[in-house]
C-alpha positions as CSV (number, residue, x, y, z in Angstrom):
1,X,0.0,0.0,0.0
2,X,1.3,3.4,-0.9
3,X,1.5,6.5,1.3
4,X,2.5,10.0,0.3
5,X,3.9,12.7,2.7
6,X,3.6,16.0,0.9
7,X,5.2,19.1,2.3
8,X,6.3,22.7,1.8
9,X,9.7,23.6,3.4
10,X,11.5,26.9,3.2
11,X,14.4,26.2,5.5
12,X,14.6,22.4,5.3
13,X,13.1,21.7,8.8
14,X,9.7,20.6,7.4
15,X,11.4,18.4,4.9
16,X,13.4,16.6,7.6
17,X,10.2,16.0,9.6
18,X,8.4,14.7,6.5
19,X,11.3,12.3,5.9
20,X,11.0,11.0,9.5
21,X,7.2,10.4,8.9
22,X,8.0,8.5,5.7
23,X,10.7,6.4,7.5
24,X,8.2,5.5,10.2
25,X,5.6,4.5,7.7
26,X,8.1,2.4,5.8
27,X,8.7,0.4,9.0
28,X,5.2,-1.1,8.6
29,X,5.1,-4.3,6.5
30,X,3.4,-3.8,3.2
31,X,3.7,0.0,3.1
32,X,5.7,2.0,0.6
33,X,5.9,5.7,1.7
34,X,7.6,8.6,-0.1
35,X,8.0,12.2,0.8
36,X,7.5,14.9,-1.8
37,X,7.8,18.7,-1.8
38,X,4.7,20.4,-3.3
39,X,6.6,21.4,-6.4
40,X,7.9,17.9,-7.2
41,X,5.1,15.4,-6.4
42,X,5.0,12.1,-8.2
43,X,1.4,12.5,-9.1
44,X,0.8,8.9,-10.1
45,X,2.2,7.7,-6.8
46,X,0.0,10.2,-4.9
47,X,-3.1,9.1,-6.8
48,X,-2.3,5.5,-5.8
49,X,-1.6,6.4,-2.2
50,X,-4.3,5.3,0.3
51,X,-2.9,7.7,2.9
52,X,-1.7,11.3,2.3
53,X,0.0,13.3,5.1
54,X,0.5,17.0,4.5
55,X,2.8,19.4,6.4
56,X,4.2,22.9,6.3
57,X,5.8,25.5,8.5
58,X,3.7,27.9,10.5
59,X,3.9,31.5,9.2
60,X,2.1,34.0,11.4
61,X,-0.3,31.4,12.8
62,X,-1.2,30.2,9.3
63,X,0.0,28.2,6.3
64,X,2.5,29.8,4.0
65,X,1.0,31.4,0.9
66,X,2.6,28.8,-1.5
67,X,1.2,25.9,0.5
68,X,-2.2,27.5,0.9
69,X,-2.5,28.0,-2.9
70,X,-1.4,24.4,-3.5
71,X,-4.1,23.2,-1.0
72,X,-6.7,25.1,-3.0
73,X,-5.5,24.4,-6.5
74,X,-3.1,21.4,-6.6
75,X,-4.2,19.0,-3.8
76,X,-7.2,17.6,-5.6
77,X,-4.9,16.3,-8.4
78,X,-3.9,13.6,-5.9
79,X,-7.6,12.4,-5.9
80,X,-7.9,12.5,-2.1
81,X,-11.5,11.5,-1.6
82,X,-11.9,8.4,0.4
83,X,-8.3,8.3,1.6
84,X,-6.8,8.6,5.0
85,X,-5.2,11.9,5.9
86,X,-3.0,13.4,8.5
87,X,-1.2,16.7,9.1
88,X,1.9,18.1,10.7
89,X,3.6,21.4,11.2
90,X,6.9,23.0,12.1
91,X,7.3,26.3,13.8
92,X,9.9,28.6,15.4
93,X,7.8,29.2,18.5
94,X,5.6,27.0,20.8
95,X,2.9,29.7,20.6
96,X,3.1,30.3,16.9
97,X,-0.2,28.8,15.8
98,X,0.8,25.3,14.9
99,X,-2.5,23.7,15.8
100,X,-4.3,26.3,13.6
101,X,-2.1,25.2,10.7
102,X,-2.9,21.5,11.3
103,X,-6.6,22.3,11.6
104,X,-6.5,24.3,8.4
105,X,-4.9,21.3,6.6
106,X,-7.4,18.9,8.1
107,X,-10.3,21.1,7.1
108,X,-9.1,21.0,3.5
109,X,-8.8,17.2,3.8
110,X,-12.4,16.9,5.1
111,X,-13.8,19.2,2.4
112,X,-11.9,17.0,-0.2
113,X,-13.7,13.9,1.2
114,X,-10.8,12.4,3.2
115,X,-10.9,10.7,6.6
116,X,-8.5,12.3,9.1
117,X,-6.5,10.5,11.8
118,X,-3.8,11.2,14.3
119,X,-4.1,8.4,16.9
120,X,-4.9,10.8,19.8
121,X,-4.2,9.2,23.1
122,X,-5.3,5.8,22.0
123,X,-1.8,4.5,21.3
124,X,-0.2,5.9,24.5
125,X,2.8,8.1,24.5
126,X,3.7,10.1,22.7
127,X,0.1,11.5,22.6
128,X,-0.6,13.0,19.2
129,X,-4.0,14.6,19.3
130,X,-4.1,16.4,16.0
131,X,-0.6,16.0,14.4
132,X,3.0,16.4,15.5
133,X,4.7,19.8,15.7
134,X,8.5,20.4,15.7
135,X,9.8,23.7,17.1
136,X,13.2,24.9,15.7
137,X,14.7,28.0,14.3
138,X,15.5,27.9,10.6
139,X,18.2,25.4,9.8
140,X,18.9,24.5,13.4
141,X,19.2,20.7,13.2
142,X,20.1,20.3,16.9
143,X,16.7,21.7,17.9
144,X,14.9,19.2,15.6
145,X,16.5,16.1,17.3
146,X,14.0,15.8,20.2
147,X,11.1,15.7,17.7
148,X,12.4,13.1,15.2
149,X,11.2,10.1,17.3
150,X,7.7,11.5,17.6
151,X,7.4,12.2,13.9
152,X,8.7,8.7,13.1
153,X,6.2,7.1,15.5
154,X,3.5,9.3,13.9
155,X,4.4,7.9,10.5
156,X,4.2,4.3,11.8
157,X,0.9,4.9,13.4
158,X,-0.6,6.5,10.3
159,X,0.7,3.5,8.2
160,X,-0.8,1.0,10.7
161,X,-4.2,2.8,10.5
162,X,-4.0,2.9,6.8
163,X,-3.3,-0.9,6.6
164,X,-6.1,-1.5,9.1
165,X,-8.5,0.6,7.0
166,X,-7.5,-0.5,3.5
167,X,-5.3,-3.6,3.8
168,X,-1.6,-3.9,2.8
C-alpha cells in the first residue's frame, strides 16, 4: 500500500520531519511511503496512495502562501476523496499557531472527502491529538533532534491505521 507525505519547506526543517514520517511509515510491513515537496510530487504515486499526510511550516499562525495556494489548487490532483489523511507542522515558537495550521490542513482534507486520523491518546505516549509539531529555528538541526522520534512514530501509526483501513 502506498503513502505520500507531501510538504512545503522553506528552511529544510519541514522536509526533515516529512522524511521522519515516511521512515516510520516504511517500517510497517506492506507499506511504501515517499515524501515529496509540493513542487515535485510524483502525481501517479500520490493518486495510488491510500494515505496522504500533509505538512508545512507555520507562518504568522497560518499556512505559508505557496502551500495554501497548493491546497486550494493542486491538492485535488492527488484524488484525495476516500483516503486517510494526517497533518503536521513545524514552527519557530511554541505559541506560533501550529495547531491552527494543522486544523487548516485537516479542514481542506475533510472538504476533499478524506478521513483524518492522528491516533490521539489511543496509542499511548507520545500522545498526538491532531498531528505532530516540531519547534526549531530555521536550519537548526540540533533543535529538531527531540522531535524526530515522535514524527517517526506518527508515520508508523498512520501507516498502521491505513493498513487496518485499506489492507496492505
